[in-house]
C-alpha positions, 0 to 999 in steps of 0.5 A: 502435507505442506507445500513451501515456497520462496520469493525474494525480491528487490523490488520495493513492496507492495501490500503485504495482505493483498492477494492476486486473484486473477488467476481465480477468475481464469480458472472459473471463467467460461460457465454461467454455472461456475459461482454457483459451483465454486460457492457451494464446494468449499474443497473446490475452492480450496483447491482453487486457492491453493492451486491457482491463487497462494503462488500469487501471494508474494509476487503481489506483496513485493509489488507496491507499497502498503499504507499505514492507518490507525483505523480505516477510516483515516488517512495514511500515515505512513508506508510499509514496503515489503522486500522479501516474502515467502510462504507455505501452504498446509492442505490440511489445515487449510491455511497459508502461511505467510513470511515477510519482511521490509522497511518503511516509514511513518510520521506521528506528532512529537517522534515526527518522521520514524523509519523502520524495518518490520518482519513477522509470519502470519497464517492466514485462511483464504476463502472466495466467493463469486458474486455476479461479475465481482470475485470476493477474495477474503484473509481472514488471520488465523493466527500471528505466528511470529511477531511483529519484529519492528525496530525504529531506525531513526527519529526526526525529533532528536529529542524523542526516543524509542522509549518516550511515551505518545499518549495514550498509545505508550512507546513509539515501538508499541505504537508502530509495531503493536498497534498499526501494524499488529492491527493491520494483520489482524483485521483481514482483507478483502479483494474485490476483483473485476474485470473490468474494475480491476481489483479494490482492496480493503482491510476487514472482511466485506461481503457481497455486495459491499465494496471499500469505500473510497474517496473517488468514484471511478469512471473509466471502466477502461483503466486499472485502478492501482490505488485510490486513498487518501493521505497526510503529508505533513510539513517537511515530509514526503509520501512515495506512492507506488511503485506503479507499473506501465506497459507497452502502450500505456499512460499513467492518470493521476486524479488529485486534489489537496486540502491545505498547502500547495505540494509537489508531484513528481514522477520518478523512475523506481531506480531513481525512487529506490534509493531517494526513499531509502535515504528519507527512511533513513534521516539522511539530509533532504533533497533533490531526486538522485536522478531526473523528475519525468513529470508532475506539477504543484498540486494546489487545493481546488476541484479535484485534477486528473493529468496524464503522464505517457511514460515508457514501460517501466516502474515508476514512483510518484511522490508528494513532496511537502518540504523546501528541498525538491519540486517547485513548491518551497512552503514558507517557514513559520518562524513565529511558530515552529509548532505548526505543521502545513499538513497537505492532505491529498486524496488521489487515483492512481491508474495506468490505460491507453 
């Protein structure tokens, strides 16, 4: 029996593999024996997932941009924003086929900034288990049905083209399309959900009691953690984190540290951030935000800093800017060494709370 659903949204996007597990926790909460019963019964686990969890795949996918990495231990080199999504549940085979498409950007020498679009259809074999206060949700790749259809739209280095080689990765399309995108898909994923800590996401399959590796240890259980990762922002480049959703009576908390040059941190609404990100991906001239900057400050090397931003309810990007064209910091041009790349390595936690 196949059940199809479609979800399209202009909201820029989220991690294409993250599954929402809150419905699962509600479904099994309130009974001390729930964990034992659910873990021991695969049919019950599938029924809970297909009826309460599968419908959340696309809404979660369309919330946050997903970082792209060459491996799990490396800083992010770019970001992918799914824009459309639909899914099909196969009860007989106990799988979920997910089709999604979106746009994004990455950075790789000598091509420098690259803008792209991508689409694919994958089949996941989901499962979950309850371990103490945690719910582990796994998405094991069953097969890649089609794609990824990866298309380069912009390359910053005009002397470089999609057929050029990036030793030892081959062509640019092969690197981003086949190695980075497909590599992310084939590793599967783990979401560890906890009522107090929120959801933790990691590529690969983690079994209890293992937890995803994060650059910061989160101390405040009263805040919901959106992201906890490390990113590289190259010279003359930006990274658009989020968009993060702030509710009524809540504030956005950012804990950040940087290795390398000082760079700007700017908060803009989704309405402002969407066209700014689109221009960045498609190679339009770098410039200031096309609307008001609602918060932020330069981030200099030193101990990690935590700042609270009081914002009205809505969706917000946090923009890390390592350019001369926006913000308060204007990194100097290295005239004597044009090959010098002032990389800012930023570790951050983005949270929302009272």
